C-alpha positions as CSV (number, residue, x, y, z in Angstrom):
1,M,97.6,79.6,32.0
2,K,94.4,80.8,33.7
3,I,94.0,79.7,37.3
4,F,90.6,78.7,38.6
5,G,89.3,77.5,42.0
6,S,88.3,74.2,43.7
7,K,84.9,74.1,41.9
8,E,86.6,73.8,38.5
9,L,89.3,71.5,39.9
10,T,86.5,69.2,41.0
11,Q,84.6,69.4,37.8
12,N,87.6,69.2,35.4
13,V,89.8,66.8,37.2
14,I,88.3,64.8,40.0
15,E,84.9,64.1,38.5
16,K,86.5,63.2,35.1
17,D,88.8,60.6,36.8
18,L,91.9,62.5,35.8
19,C,93.1,62.9,39.4
20,I,96.1,60.8,40.3
21,G,95.9,61.6,44.1
22,C,99.2,63.4,44.4
23,G,98.0,65.5,47.4
24,A,99.0,68.9,46.0
25,C,95.5,70.2,46.7
26,M,95.5,68.9,50.3
27,D,96.5,70.6,53.6
28,L,96.1,74.0,52.0
29,C,92.6,74.3,53.4
30,P,90.1,71.8,55.0
31,Y,88.2,71.2,51.7
32,F,90.2,68.3,50.2
33,A,90.9,64.9,51.7
34,S,92.3,61.6,50.6
35,H,91.0,58.1,51.4
36,K,92.8,55.1,50.1
37,G,94.3,57.0,47.2
38,K,91.0,58.8,46.3
39,I,90.8,62.6,46.7
40,A,87.5,64.2,47.3
41,N,86.2,67.8,47.6
42,L,84.5,67.8,51.0
43,F,83.1,71.4,51.0
44,A,82.2,74.0,48.5
45,C,84.6,76.9,48.2
46,S,83.8,80.4,46.7
47,L,87.3,81.4,45.8
48,E,87.6,82.1,42.1
49,Q,91.3,81.2,42.2
50,G,93.0,78.7,44.5
51,R,96.4,77.1,45.0
52,C,94.7,73.7,44.8
53,Y,94.0,74.4,41.1
54,A,97.3,76.2,40.5
55,F,99.4,73.2,41.9
56,C,97.5,70.4,40.3
57,P,99.6,68.4,37.7
58,K,96.4,67.3,35.8
59,V,95.1,70.7,34.8
60,A,96.4,72.5,31.6
61,T,100.1,73.3,32.2
62,D,102.5,75.4,30.0
63,L,105.5,73.0,30.1
64,E,107.7,75.3,28.1
65,D,107.1,78.2,30.5
66,L,107.6,75.8,33.5
67,S,110.9,74.6,31.9
68,L,112.1,78.2,31.7
69,K,111.2,78.9,35.3
70,I,112.6,75.6,36.9
71,H,115.6,74.8,34.6
72,G,116.2,78.3,33.1
73,T,116.1,76.9,29.6
74,S,113.6,76.0,26.9
75,S,112.8,72.4,26.3
76,D,114.8,70.8,23.5
77,G,112.4,67.9,23.1
78,H,114.8,65.3,24.4
79,P,112.8,62.2,25.7
80,L,114.6,62.5,29.1
81,G,114.0,66.3,29.4
82,H,116.7,68.7,30.5
83,F,119.8,67.3,32.2
84,R,123.4,68.0,33.0
85,S,124.8,64.5,33.2
86,I,123.6,60.8,33.5
87,K,125.5,58.4,35.7
88,I,124.8,55.1,37.6
89,S,125.0,55.2,41.3
90,K,124.5,53.3,44.6
91,A,124.6,54.1,48.3
92,G,128.1,54.4,49.6
93,P,129.7,53.0,52.8
94,A,128.7,56.0,54.9
95,A,125.0,55.5,54.3
96,N,123.0,53.2,56.5
97,S,121.9,49.9,55.0
98,G,118.1,49.5,54.4
99,N,115.5,47.7,52.5
100,F,116.6,49.5,49.3
101,Q,114.6,49.1,46.1
102,C,117.8,48.9,44.1
103,G,121.0,50.8,44.8
104,G,119.7,52.9,47.6
105,T,120.6,56.2,45.9
106,V,117.5,58.1,46.9
107,S,117.7,57.1,50.6
108,A,121.5,58.0,50.7
109,L,121.0,61.4,49.2
110,M,118.0,62.4,51.5
111,A,119.8,61.1,54.6
112,F,122.9,63.0,53.6
113,G,121.0,66.2,53.0
114,L,119.4,66.0,56.4
115,K,122.7,65.2,58.1
116,K,124.5,68.1,56.4
117,G,121.7,70.6,57.1
118,T,121.1,71.2,53.4
119,L,117.6,70.0,54.2
120,D,115.6,70.7,57.3
121,A,112.9,68.2,56.5
122,A,112.3,65.5,53.9
123,V,108.9,64.5,52.4
124,L,108.8,60.7,51.7
125,T,106.3,58.0,51.1
126,D,106.0,55.3,53.9
127,R,103.4,52.6,53.9
128,E,100.8,51.1,56.3
129,G,100.4,47.6,55.1
130,V,100.4,48.2,51.4
131,L,98.7,51.6,51.7
132,P,101.2,54.4,50.7
133,V,101.2,57.3,53.2
134,P,103.1,60.6,53.1
135,K,105.6,61.1,55.8
136,L,107.6,64.3,56.8
137,V,110.9,63.4,58.6
138,T,113.7,65.5,60.1
139,H,116.3,62.9,61.1
140,P,118.6,61.0,58.7
141,D,117.8,57.6,60.3
142,E,114.1,58.1,59.6
143,V,114.7,58.1,55.9
144,Y,115.7,54.5,55.7
145,G,112.4,53.2,57.0
146,C,110.7,54.7,54.0
147,S,112.9,53.1,51.3
148,G,111.3,50.9,48.7
149,S,108.8,51.6,45.9
150,K,105.1,51.4,46.7
151,Y,103.7,51.3,43.1
152,T,100.4,52.9,44.0
153,S,99.5,56.5,43.8
154,A,99.9,58.5,47.1
155,P,99.1,62.0,48.4
156,T,102.8,62.7,49.1
157,V,102.7,66.4,48.2
158,S,100.3,67.0,51.0
159,A,103.2,66.6,53.4
160,V,105.0,69.4,51.7
161,N,102.1,71.7,52.4
162,R,102.1,70.5,56.0
163,G,105.8,71.1,56.3
164,I,105.5,74.7,55.0
165,K,102.9,75.4,57.6
166,Q,105.2,74.0,60.3
167,G,107.9,76.5,59.2
168,Y,110.3,74.3,57.3
169,K,112.2,76.3,54.6
170,K,114.6,73.7,53.1
171,I,112.3,70.8,52.3
172,G,113.5,67.8,50.3
173,M,110.9,65.7,48.4
174,V,110.9,62.3,46.7
175,G,108.2,61.8,44.3
176,T,106.9,60.4,41.0
177,P,106.6,62.5,37.8
178,C,103.1,63.8,38.6
179,Q,104.2,64.7,42.2
180,V,107.3,66.3,40.8
181,L,105.3,68.3,38.3
182,A,103.1,69.6,41.2
183,S,106.2,70.6,43.1
184,A,107.5,72.5,40.0
185,K,104.2,74.4,39.7
186,M,104.5,75.3,43.4
187,R,108.1,76.4,42.9
188,S,107.0,78.6,39.9
189,N,104.9,80.9,42.2
190,P,101.7,80.6,40.1
191,M,99.7,82.9,42.4
192,N,102.3,85.6,42.1
193,D,102.7,86.0,45.8
194,G,105.0,88.9,46.5
195,A,106.4,87.2,49.7
196,F,107.0,83.8,47.9
197,A,110.1,81.8,48.8
198,D,110.9,78.4,47.2
199,P,110.3,75.9,50.0
200,F,112.2,73.1,48.2
201,A,115.9,72.6,48.7
202,L,116.0,69.4,46.7
203,V,113.5,67.5,44.6
204,I,114.3,63.8,43.7
205,G,112.1,62.4,41.1
206,L,111.5,58.6,40.5
207,F,111.1,56.9,37.2
208,C,107.5,55.9,36.6
209,T,105.7,54.3,33.8
210,W,102.4,54.1,35.7
211,A,101.0,53.8,39.2
212,L,98.3,51.5,40.5
213,D,94.8,52.5,41.8
214,F,95.0,51.4,45.5
215,R,91.3,50.8,45.6
216,K,91.9,48.1,43.0
217,F,95.3,47.0,44.2
218,E,94.3,46.3,47.8
219,P,91.7,43.5,47.1
220,F,94.0,42.2,44.3
221,I,97.1,41.8,46.5
222,S,95.1,40.5,49.5
223,E,94.3,37.4,47.5
224,I,98.0,36.8,47.0
225,A,99.7,37.6,50.3
226,A,98.8,39.1,53.8
227,A,99.8,42.8,53.9
228,E,101.8,42.2,57.2
229,D,103.9,39.5,55.4
230,I,104.9,41.8,52.4
231,I,108.5,43.0,52.7
232,K,109.0,44.5,49.2
233,I,107.3,44.9,45.9
234,D,109.4,45.1,42.7
235,I,108.9,45.3,39.0
236,P,112.1,44.3,37.2
237,P,113.0,46.1,34.0
238,P,112.1,44.5,30.6
239,P,111.9,41.9,29.3
240,A,110.8,40.4,32.8
241,E,107.2,41.4,32.4
242,I,106.4,40.4,36.1
243,M,105.7,42.0,39.4
244,E,107.6,40.4,42.3
245,I,106.0,40.3,45.8
246,H,108.7,39.5,48.3
247,T,107.2,38.1,51.5
248,R,108.5,36.6,54.7
249,H,107.7,33.2,53.2
250,G,109.3,33.8,49.8
251,K,108.8,35.5,46.4
252,I,105.6,35.5,44.4
253,E,105.7,36.4,40.7
254,I,102.6,38.0,39.0
255,P,102.4,38.5,35.2
256,L,102.3,42.2,34.5
257,E,99.4,41.8,32.1
258,K,97.2,41.2,35.2
259,V,98.7,44.1,37.1
260,R,98.2,46.6,34.3
261,Q,94.5,46.2,34.7
262,L,94.8,48.1,38.0
263,V,96.4,51.2,36.3
264,P,94.0,54.3,36.3
265,E,93.3,55.8,32.9
266,T,94.9,59.1,34.0
267,C,98.4,57.6,33.8
268,G,97.9,57.1,30.1
269,I,98.0,60.9,29.5
270,C,101.2,61.4,31.4
271,P,104.2,62.0,29.0
272,D,106.9,62.1,31.7
273,M,108.7,58.8,32.6
274,T,111.8,60.3,34.3
275,S,110.5,63.2,36.5
276,E,111.8,65.9,34.2
277,F,111.2,68.8,36.6
278,A,113.2,67.3,39.5
279,D,116.7,68.3,40.6
280,I,117.8,64.7,40.4
281,S,116.0,61.7,38.8
282,V,116.6,58.2,40.0
283,G,115.4,54.8,38.5
284,V,116.3,51.2,38.1
285,L,119.4,50.1,36.0
286,E,118.5,47.3,33.9
287,G,120.6,44.2,34.4
288,R,122.4,45.5,37.5
289,P,119.8,45.7,40.4
290,E,122.5,46.9,42.8
291,Y,122.7,50.2,41.0
292,N,120.4,53.0,40.0
293,T,120.3,55.2,37.0
294,L,121.0,58.8,38.1
295,I,120.0,61.9,36.0
296,I,121.4,65.2,37.3
297,R,119.2,68.1,36.2
298,S,120.1,71.2,38.2
299,Q,123.1,72.9,39.7
300,R,121.9,72.2,43.3
301,G,121.3,68.6,42.4
302,E,124.8,68.4,40.9
303,E,126.3,69.9,44.1
304,M,124.4,67.5,46.3
305,V,125.6,64.5,44.4
306,H,129.2,65.7,44.4
307,E,129.2,66.4,48.1
308,A,127.6,63.0,48.8
309,V,130.2,61.2,46.8
310,K,133.0,63.2,48.6
311,E,131.7,62.1,52.0
312,G,131.1,58.5,51.1
313,F,127.3,58.5,50.9
314,L,127.2,57.8,47.2
315,V,129.2,55.9,44.6
316,L,129.1,56.9,40.9
317,E,130.1,55.1,37.7
318,A,129.7,55.9,34.0
319,M,126.3,55.1,32.4
320,P,126.6,52.1,30.0
321,E,125.7,53.4,26.5
322,E,123.4,50.5,25.8
323,S,121.4,51.1,29.0
324,L,121.1,54.8,28.1
325,D,119.8,53.9,24.6
326,H,117.1,51.7,26.2
327,L,116.2,54.4,28.7
328,I,115.7,57.1,26.0
329,L,113.6,54.6,23.9
330,A,111.3,53.9,26.9
331,A,110.9,57.5,27.8
332,G,110.1,58.4,24.2
333,N,107.6,55.6,24.0
334,K,105.8,57.0,27.1
335,K,105.5,60.4,25.4
336,K,104.1,58.8,22.3
337,R,101.5,56.9,24.2
338,A,100.4,60.1,26.0
339,V,100.1,62.0,22.8
340,N,98.1,59.3,21.2
341,S,95.9,58.8,24.2
342,E,92.1,59.2,23.5
343,R,91.5,60.9,26.9
């Protein structure tokens, strides 16, 4: 696919409200910045080709070519993308306890990778109040403070670019499908750099149906609870149809029909629910909130999982057939909605 520069990125993505604010264009140069989930082009750039454009998950992308480069195989059209195995999992006894969203699988794997030295840094998403912020950590204990879903778009990938500048060569990243797609494009060396080395040692992708526009979510949630009182936000799997706000004073339930009004249109053209270009994908397991669904996609992801199980950081069980059927249906439905989108 042809690569352009920041001018075309601004015209074709940002000005058309297709940007999801993943941060892949940030911290490459001083020209892009994010404020409350909104990315803006601050200065004009004369480069005809740029990494900002090359890494963006919202410009035209040859997914077949990317599958060959990342997974070493063509896409077979499966709703879940390429995978080696699917299990259910939770943090094991060797992992620290934390404010886990569900089973704690993501935190356990990232902490384990840092402890073993498989990773020299991890890119995560923390929050300030309810604002999601990218965070680069290097110590296992720092991982647990970032656990829990944020549900609003965040410039997480910008921390990868910062980490590369700081000299980290074995970066782990946790991201949503759009952020994971950006990481895959980075890994594919789109600029054909002769000195290129893949900076990622592990990419963990999260399941995501949509994210919220923070500029809309902030005033919405402020009428419901004070930001400093919010402990956790959760959206249980169907048929719940609610968002749960866990505060120091109790739990508040909000109908999803109200929350969906805060979803940016660009989420409607995303066909990926399970982060298909990750090494490992993790999501909620319906009916058993103490476990996660775990999709192992790559050899290095498989090796990390097996080592984590061996050392007590992770517990695995077989995936219930009924839960797998529901997951495949949901992922397929997201693809259909994206294909049928009018954007």
